[in-house]
C-alpha positions, 0 to 999 in steps of 0.5 A: 225922822224924829230927834230927841228934845236935847237935839231940837236945836241941832241941824241935820243938814241931810239924811239920805236914804237908800235911793241913789242919784245919777250915774257917776262917771269914772276916769278911765280909758274908754276902749278898755277891754277889762270890765269894771267890778264896781259901778258909781253913783252920786247921792241925790235928794239935795245932797249935791246942792248942800255940798255946793255951799257946805262941806261934809265932815263925817258919815255913817251907814246903816240899813235903816238910815243909809247915810247921815252927814254933818257939815262944818256949818252944822251946829249944836246951837244957833249961836256957834258953828262946831265941826262934828267929827264922827257919828256911830250907830249900833247894829240895830240902827236905833242908837246914835253916838256923836262927838264934836270938835268942841269936846261934846259927846252925845249918845241918844236913841232915835226912837226913845228919850234916853240919852247921854251928854258929856262935855270935855275940855279937849276935842273928841275925835271918835266915838263908838257904841257897843254893837249890841247897845240896844240891849240893856246889858250892853250899854257901853260906848268908848270915846277918843280924845287924848285918852280912850274912855269906856262908858258903862251903865250900871244896874243903878242906871248910872254911867261908869267911866274907865280909862282904857288907854292914854299917854300916846297922843290923840285917838284918831280911829275906833272900831268895835266888833263883838267883844273886841275894840280896836283903836289907833293913836300916834304910836300904833293900833291896839286891840282890847278884849272887853270880855276879859278886860285885857289888851291883846296886842299893839301893832306899831306904825311902820312909817313914823315920818308921816304926820298922823293927823295928815295921814290917819289910820284906817281900820275895819273889821272883816269879821269878828276876829279879823282886823284890817289896818291901813296906815300910810302905804302899809296894809296889815291883816291881823287875826285874833286867835285863842292862845293854847291854855298851856302857854298862857301863864300871865299872858292874855287868853288871846293873841294876834297873828299878822297873816298878811302885810304888804305895801301899796303904791299910794296913800290909804284913805279907807278900807272895806272888806268885800268877801275875800278881797279888799276895797281900798280908797287911795289918795294919789299924788303924782309928779309933773314935769311942769310943776316943782311939787307933786299935785293931787290926782284923782283918788282911786278905788281899788279891789285887791286880793291880799296874799301872804306877802303881797297883793294882786290888783283885781280892778282900779278906778280913778274917781273924778270927785269934786275939788279933788285937786284941793283935798288931802289924804285926811279929807277922804273917808270910806264907809261901807254897808255890809248888807248891800255891799255899798261903799261910800266915798266921802270927800268935803265936796262930794259923796259917791256910792260904789256898788258891786255890778250886777248882771244888768251892769255886766250886760250893759258893758258887753253891749257897749263893747259890742259883745252881743253874743256874750251879752245874749248868753249872760241874759239867758243864763240869768234871765230870772235875775235881770231887771233892766234887760230883756233877752229877746231885745238883746237878741234883736240887737245882736241880729241887727249887729250881724246884719250891719256887718253883713254876716247874714248867715249867722244873723239868720241862725240867731233868728231861730233862737231869738225870735222863738214863737213870736210869729210877728217878729219872724215875719218882720225879719223875713221881709227885712231879709227880702229887702236886703236880698238875703231870703236864702240865708233865712230860709233854712231857719224858718219855723216848720213845726207846730208853729208856722208862718203864713203860707204866703211867707213860705211861697215868697221864699220858694218863688225866690229860689225858683227864680235863681237857684233850682237846687236850693228850691229842690232842697226846700221842697224836700225839707219843708212839709207840704202843708206849709204852702199852697202846693197847687200854686208851687206846682203851677210855678214849676210847670211854667218853668218847665215850659222853658226848660222841659228836660231840667232833671232837678225841676222834674224831680221836684215836680214829682215830689210836689205831686207826691205831697198832693197825693197824685202818685200816678203823675209822680210815678210817670216822672220818676220812671221817665227820669229813671229815678232811684226813688221810684221803688220807694214811692211804689212801696210807700204808697202801694202803687202796684196797681199803677205799675201793671203796664209799667213792669218793662220800664221798671225792669229796664231801669234796674232789673234786680230791684224790680224783680225783688219788688215784684217777687216780694209782692206776689199777692199784689202782682201775680206771677202770671200777670208779670209773665204776660207783661214780659212776654215780648221781652224774653231776656227780662222774662228770664231774669224774673223766672230765674229769681222766682225759681231760686226762691222756690223750685215749685212756684213757677213749675208751669213755666219750666218748659219755657225756661229751658229755652230761656236758659239755653238762649240767655244763661247757659251756665245756669241751664245744667243747675236748673235741669238738676234742680227742677222736677217739673221740667219735661226731659224730652223737650229739654233733650231736644233743645240741648241736642239742637244746640249741641249742649253736650254736658246738658245732653249727657245729664239728660240721657243719664237721667232718662236711663240711657247711660250707655249713650251718655257715656258714649257722648262723653268719650266720643264728643268730649273725649274726657276720660276723667269725666267718663270715669267719674260718670261710670263711678256715679252709675256704678254699673259693670256694663258701663265699665266694660263699655268704657274699657272696650272703647279705651283699649285702643286709645293709649291716653284713655288706658293711662286714665283708666289705670290711674283711676279704676283700681278701687272699682274694677280689677286692674288685671282685667284691663291689663290683660286686654292691652295689646302687646307692643302698644305704647302707653304714656306713663305706663310705669307710673300707672303700674306703680300707682296700681301697686301702691293702691293695692298695698294701701288696700291691704294696709287698710284691711289689716288695720280694719281687722285689728280694730275689729278684733280689738273691739270684739275683745273689749266688748266680750270682756265687758259682757263677761263683767256684766254677766258676773255681776249679781242680780237683786232678788226681793219680794217684788219679783215674781216667777215668770211661770207661776206668777207667784212671789219669787221668794217664799213668805217663810224664809226658814223653809228651803227654796230654789230659784233660777235667774237668767241673764235676761233678768227673768226669774223662775222657781226651779220646780216651775222650769221644764226639764233640761233641753238637748244640752245636759245641765244647761237650762234656757229662759222659756220666755226669751227662747219663745220670742227668738231673742236667743237662748238665755242661760241661767246665771244664778241658782239660789237654794236654801 
């Protein structure tokens, strides 16, 4: 870095740029579960070596020149050694202001030859440049010794001096932000508005018992209007606000409101803003039981959250700086770089940089605490921002940790996520799990999609399961695609095991699945049928194996009749009915099930087997015989009658006799063999034959129970008087009185019904007559479009002034009167010739128009 000639004799001991030194360790509990908010590092580039013989006195921070440090042994001339009190940089980092203990002040440009030099007769503690000092109209700076002086360069390029404040002791701190200058002296903190040239406020010091030179005031601007003041153990947050114009009078245009004020546990050595929080550097004194006076402990750097009437501690770090036992509160300073959120802790023999922890630091801490899952999640979320870590490496560390813990299932599950598409890593993990005897744990997570491992890997796992776990082996065969491994090799292995255990159902089922993968469906079908496995039907459907089951229909029916018959009927185009009947010929009970379902689906498809079905129904399913006889139109009745008579099936025989026309014989069987008068009466009602009723009465006349049944039921079909007259005198008939009462009630009911019907008929006739009368009374429209039905001329004359006569009938036919023939047999009554000719009934004329 080039310095102006005026400083050619000055020695700048160290200019430390943005690179940082080795990791700086904190003094904190190693097992703490709270993650630190900041990380610490010492400055490098020879600073440590310099501080071993010299001491840092002041420091400033900027993006271009991170840190400039002056030591007490640094000097303005080679003949003297003077302490540099402060360095100030403008926002551009191109101009520097320096003040020293011997009263000298210099302001110069780092890249220009312009400069200012002044000597005072008292030590100058602080200097501050205008933030925009680089710009020509902002060439201003202030110095603080016994008084606060403002230097301004006028248009003649001369420096003008103004006293802003004096008389309250030494100025110990100055902070300039925008148009506001804040400074501290022995009494308190003042704020000056340079744009209005008005002093805004005076914030008094709280603890006046502390020496200002030993416990100096700390000032920092959070933004252009917020000033943070720390003094002793007190912190105040002051906000500069605009005053309402109506309240001004002789008051400044701005005022200060203290929005937060609180006490801290330790003495404040420095302050810096961090977003909405506050970074505080504390000087710590602690009591000891072994010493009479307090001893100096490690300084602390805390992050606190200011509240209106207090604060909340976010984090607290004790810093092991060199020679901290010898330092006072005034020996510590805190500088910060706003651009990078860097915080510099300066002490005479050490300089430490605190920096906000990034995602890499967060992951470091999680890994150190063995919180691998959280570390992996954090890395995955911020994979674009992390620099020192790799997601996969963190995942591998997590898997190793789980394996060491013996949590093999979770370790295997994480492999799927961590190893991803890296086949080499996958194979390494598989062999590791094999070494520790945990192949089963990783088996269910192996890649099985587009990315696959070598077939030998999958075969190794299958062989492992085959040795120890048949069920697990079967599960893998079901879940894994057949192309993952050499199918023939696995089939051979299963076959070898079956030689030792030939009836093992699990191995047989798995072998059938392997044959299916290998498209040897006939072998798979044999095993499924042997095992009576439920998947046999799915296998047949899926692979269209109907040609292979022609000789296995009986086996399929024995396994599950319903499923087998449904499958056969659904695929008649592949297995014909004739073929199925042929196969089931020796198993009539199965043949009946098949033909019965076929008949239910379509009464005509198996018509040529209806004769055979008569015997099958009679033998295996009599309840469905009668419905079959009723629904079938292809059943030979003589054969059916023969079968039913041989087996003495009365109901079926009665039905067949009635269907063949022999109703009298059917009725006789009902009365003689069934002795069921109700069924006999119902049969007579269905046939509605007078001779049958006569036969029924004749058969029942000497049987009192039958007479009772007839009296109760024949009232609506046969005149009960005919039956009553034929009852022998003196015959005792059960419930005769009730039967007679019922006959009378039925008769009365019939009379009531007839009377009701008559009333309804009369009412409907009258209503229709009235409607017809209203209709016939309505007029009929006659216009030029109507024609005479006789002469076919227009019904109305072209000259309406001439007299004319028109006749219109109810049927809407119209005639000229002269076109109608003379009246018929009834004088004065005319009829429509057209309707009379068509036999629609004579329509009388409803209107005669004359003019």
